[in-house]
N, C-alpha and C positions, 0 to 999 in steps of 0.2 A: 184702877178695875180691869179696864178696857180692856190694858194690853195682859192682866192674866186671862184673863176672860179668850184674846184670842191667841195665849202660848196655847195656854187650857183644850182651844180647839185648836190650836194643830197638832198636837200631841195626839190629840186620839185618833183625828183625821192620818199622821203616819203609824198609828200601833195599827188598826183597821185594815186600812192598805197593808201592810206588813204581812197580816194574817189572810190575805189573797194572793192566790195563787190560777191559773189563766184552766178554764177549760172549752176545749173544742171538740163544738157537736159537727158530725157528719150528718147528710141528712138528703132526702129525697125530695127534685126539684116537686113542687106542686103549690098553691095560694098559699103565701107568703111563704114559702121557702125555698129560696138560690141558689144556697150555695153553704160554704161551709163558715159556719159561725161563732164565735167568741163570745164566755161566759167569764162573771169574774168568783170565782169559786171562793166563801169564807170558810176556810180550816177548820176554824174555833165553833163558827155558831152553823155552817152546813149550807149559809144563804149564797140564791144564785143572784145576781144581779150584774148593772150594765152591758147585757147582751147587744153584738155589735155584728153584722155582717165583714166576717172577715176575708171573702175572699165568693166572688160570682163565681160558679161553675156547674155545671152536667152531674145530678149523681152520686155527688161524693160517699157512697157507700159506703166507705171503710178510711178511716185514716191510722196514720201514723207515724208516732216521731223516728227521730234519727238517735243514736247516743246522745251529744252532746247538746240534742233540745235547741240547735240551730233553722233545725228542717222541718216538715211535715210534707208527707208523701198519702197522697188520693187515687184511690182505684175512679174512675169517671163511667159508668155502666150509661155509654150515649147512644144511638140509634143512627148514628154514620159515623162511628169505629169506638170500639172501647178503648181506654187510656189508664194510662197510669203517671201520675204529673209528681212534680219535684217543687216547693214550696219554701219559700225563707221566710222566716217565721221574723219580723218588726218588732219594734223597740214598743208600741202602740196597740200591738198585741194582733194587726190585720197581718194579709198574707203575698208576699209577692212571688207569680207566677216563676221559676226558675226556667224547667221545657217539660214536654212533655212525651213519651215512648208507646208505642201500643202495647198492650195486653197479646199482643198473636191468640186472641179468642176471645169469645164474647161472653157479657154477663161476667167483668171480673165482682168478685164482692170479699176481698183478700190481700192486704197488703204487708207487708213484714222486712225486717233489717235484719243486717246479722250484729253482732253485740256491734264489733267493729265497722262499723257504719260504710261499707266500701260493697255489699248485694244486697240489693231486693228481690223478692221475691212473690211473685204476683201469681192467686188461684181463679182460674176460669171456669165460674159454675155450670155456663151455659155449653160454653168450648169446650171441656173436659179437661183443660191444657195447662200446662202449671210454667208459665214465662219468668229467667233470671235474668236478673241484671247487673250492671258493678256501676258502681257508684261516683263521680267523681269527687275529686277535693271541694270542692262550692256547691254540691250539694246535688248539682245534675246529675242527669241517667240518659246509658246507653243504652243503644239497644241489647237486645235479649244474644245475648249471648252462650244460651242450653235452652227448648224448648220440651217438655214432657208431654207426652201424650198418651194418655190411659185409657183412650177410646179402645176398642175392640169392635170386631166385625157383630159380634152378637151383644154386647155392653155396651151400655153409653154411663161415659163418665159423668161426675160432676164434683169437681175440683171444690172443696169450701173454705180451707183452709190452710195455710199452713208455716210450716217456725223450724228456725235454727235450732240446735244445740252442739258447739264448738265448732265441729266443721264438719256433723251430720243435717241434714234436714230430716224432718217428716211434712205429710201430706195427707189433711182426712179426707181420701175420695168418697163423700155422702152415694153417688150412684152405683160405685163398686164395693162400698163395705166394706172397704181396708183404710187400713194407717199404712202407711207407704216411710218406707225407711229409706232413705239414700245418705251415701256417702263418698266422702269425695275425693276425685281421683284427677290426678293431671288438670287441674282446670275446672271439671266436669265433673258430674255429680251423679252417681250410680247406683242403680236399684241392688239395695242389698237383700231386703225380705219386703215381704206383703201381710203383715198384722191383721190376720180378719177379726169381724164384726160377725152377729147373728143376720142369717142374712133378711133384706130389708131392714134393719139397724139405722142405716144412715147416719153415718160420722161425719157429723158438721166441724164443730170448732173443738180446741182442747188444750190443756196445758200439761205443764210438766214441773218434776218439781225442781229444786232449787242445784241438786245434784245429782239428777238422771235416774233415779235409781225406779221412779212411776212416770205415768200419763194418766191422763183420767180424760177421758173420750166424751165428749155430751152426746148421744144419738136422737137425735131429730125425729126420723121416721117412727122411731117404737117406745120413744121414750126416757130411756136409761140414761146409767155412765158405765161406763167402761170401763176398769183400774186395769193396766196395764203391768206387768212387773221385769224388771229388768235380770238376767243372772250376769252380767259385765258382758257382752256380746248381743244375745235378743232380748227380745223382748215377752211375755205370755201371758196372757188374760189372769185374773186371779179373782174377778168377781164383776158383776152385771148386777145393775142395782136401778131400782125404777127410782120416777125425777114426782111424782105425780102422789098427791092424798089418796088412800088407799078409797075411801066414797066417790072421788072423779071418772064421771063417766063418760065426759064428750073427746071431742077431735082434742088434736095439743101436737103442736110439733116445737121442737127443743132449741133453745141457740145459742146463747151463751153461755159460757164454764170459766171460775175465776179461782185461785186458791186464795188463801189471806196471804196477811205480808208473814206470819211464823208458820203458815204451812198447817195448822190445824182446825182448820175448816175451810171447806168448797164450799162453792159455790150455782146454783143454777139455772138456768130463765126459762120458762113456760111457757111458751103463749097456746092460748085456747084455753087453758088453768089460768095462765096470766097471772102467775107467783114466779116466785122464788126460791128455790128450795134450799135447802143447809142443808148439807153434812159434816159430823164432827168424825173426824180425818184420826183415824190412829197413827199413829206419825213412827210409830213399831214397826206396821207389819204391811201397812200405806193404805188397807181397805178403810171403807166409809159407812157412817150409821147417819140413818136420815134424824134428823131432829127437829124441825121445824117446814112449814109452805107459807108463804104469806106474801098476800093481795098485792098487784103490783100498781093499784091504785088507777091502770088504764086498760089501754088494750096492746093485745101485742107485742109484749118484751123483746125487741130484734138483740138489744147489746147492754151490758151496764160496765158499770165501773168502779172499786174499792176507789177512796180518797188515800192519798199516796200516804197520810198518817193513820189510816187501818181504820176512823173515827164513823167513818160514813159508805155509805152505798147509794149508790144510782144507777136510773134503770128508764133507759130511753123506750120510749112506748108508741112506735109508728104510730098507727093506725088514729087514737086517741091526741096527738101531736100533744104532749105533755114529758116531764121527767121528775118522774119522782123520787125520793131524798129519802133515807134511814139512817136512823143510828145504830151505831153496829154495838153490843155490846165482845169487846175482846175476850174476856171470860168465859163465854159460854158460845160465842160466837153468830146467837142470834140477835133478827132485825126490830126495829120496832120503828114504823111510821110517821117521818116528821112532817112531811108538807110537800106538797107538785105544784109546780108551775108549766104557763103553755109554752110551749115549741115547735115549733116549723118542721115539722115530720122529722123529729130524730131516732137515725137507726143506728148512730155511733158513738161514743163519748171517749175522751182522749185525755187525759192528764198529763 
């Protein structure tokens, strides 16, 4: 009998372990917050457990995986110099520093890799520059091979995020109210077009549909999402839609944006209203219909993410130091609050 129960316990343990995947959390340093944290996330129950410090580092406010998931890259907003760092992912979930490089600008707030894992792009919010680096096979980062400076004599740039699409690069500039579109020529990125938003909109983050036909830009300052449609060469704005409840009258600053895996729904975060907005997406023409605003059960949702299986949505609430977890109805797209856990100043969630 004892042998049977031992076997049963082992079987249950293995089953739970198989359901667990790692979640890494980028933070700002502060009381009880020292760097990048690791959690086990149960893909069946939505539970977060086994929190541990993956690596001690300065203000890793945005983190990203390499395509092979062997490396994690993080920006570091440091008073003595802004850095982007490469880390090796260890078997026990901790991280080991490989190397760091300067981001060539103050206030780095976003980092992203191309699909091949050969290039890293860093957006510097305070400096208004975009720093491009090549990556070696061992994951290490080279010094920048190109630095783009969006500042002009009259307008201050605030580069806030950048993403690759095949051989193209897009950059959201909150300070200059445009989404820049670069194309690669002779190992350099050359400006093709600036797609302008409304004056004072403040484009922050964006999502690109899988086929590249649509780009969804969340605007921090006027609480809207701008929908851009491709004509095969360039993009044009086909819709601007608000992110807030009709009766909300307070201040707000939008933050993050994500498409569901089937691209039938779009989600965005509101800091101020402190909500996640849910849009139903017309998959034929790309337009959006707002269907839900739900409380984040916390304060100042900087970043959020969908679990890889699409069953859950997790929100990092910076000011209230908690991560809120929601069930996702894959048919309607709507969210139902599950629970929340305390977390050390979370600002970026990475599956």
